[in-house]
C-alpha positions, 0 to 999 in steps of 0.5 A: 499499500502506497503510504504517500507521494514524497517530493525530495528537493535537493541539489545532491543527486546521491542524497536524493537517491539514498532517500528515495531508495529508503522511502520506497522501501518503506512504502512511499512513492518518491519524486525528485527535484534538484532546483526550484523550477523542477519542484514547481513543475512537479507541483503543477503536474503531480499530487504531492503529499509531503515535501522534503526541502533543502535550503541550499539548492545550487545557489538558490535559497530554499526559504524563498520557495516556501511562499510559492510552495504554499500557494500551490499546495497544502502539503507539509514541508519538512526542511532538511538542511545542514544549517543547525543554528536555532535561528535558522530553525525558527525562521524556517518554521515562521516562513511556513515550514512544518518541520525542520531536520538537520543533516546528517540524520537517521533514515528511521527518524526521517520516516517517523517525521514524514509519518507524523506530519502526514498524520497531522494533515490527515487529522482534520478530516477525522476531526471534521467527521467527529464534529459533523456527528456531533452537530447532528446531535445538536452540539454548537460548532461555532463560537464567537471569539473576539471579532472572529467566528471560530468554526470548529467544524470547518477548522476556520476563523471567519471575520464577523464584519468583513467575512474574511476567512482564515483556514487553520492547521491542525496545530492552530486548531488545537492551540486555539481550542486550548485557549478558548477553553481556558480564557484568562488563565496563564498557560505554560509552554509545556501545557500548550505543547501537550495540547497539540497532541504531538509525538514529542520527536523534536520539541525545542524551546521555541516550538510553541512560540512559533505556533503562537506567532502563526495563530496571532497572524491568523487572528490579526493580533498585535503582540505589542498591543494584544487583544487575543493572546497575551505573553506572560513572562516566565510562564507562557501565554494567556487568552484574553478575548471574549468568547 
């Protein structure tokens, strides 16, 4: 059974061969791209489930590819890079990557991360099925959160005035749900990390900070003058909007 289609984007042909051989032996289909043009062509012609993206593509900056990738597909992106600084990790995640691995790495870990990321994007379908069942039983699936309507069935935020729609990732949905269920309460980073229902394969100090930054952008919340998520120094975060 095909576990998914993986696009391997790296200018090192030997590494692409090693990764593709291992993943195909593990049940995945693999497609290869050596540069940005090759990847974008793949995305136009093939249904890709997940992307492994190197940051150094023969002089091209892989980070600059992330906005173009996100315009073409919702497939998760795992950065696979020789850059090991925390700053590189954080910048990659803040620009839209879903995960970050440093070279060299174990193939078993790569396979585990691919599996975890694929499960993460498949989880909303399960959530929607559950929500639809609950909705048929009369449960409320929408909440007003400040200036937004939080649609837990569709995993969306809908602006009450403009009608603007923001789609939420599974992590953003879980994080916002945790905040909404515990308003005006200081929540630690550890507590919030646990709420993401993730396998703790590579947690690091700023993992929650990155997720909160993404959620703030969706809520159009200024961290300097917060109306939704307030930073609590030495603790974590507090949700301060009316629900």
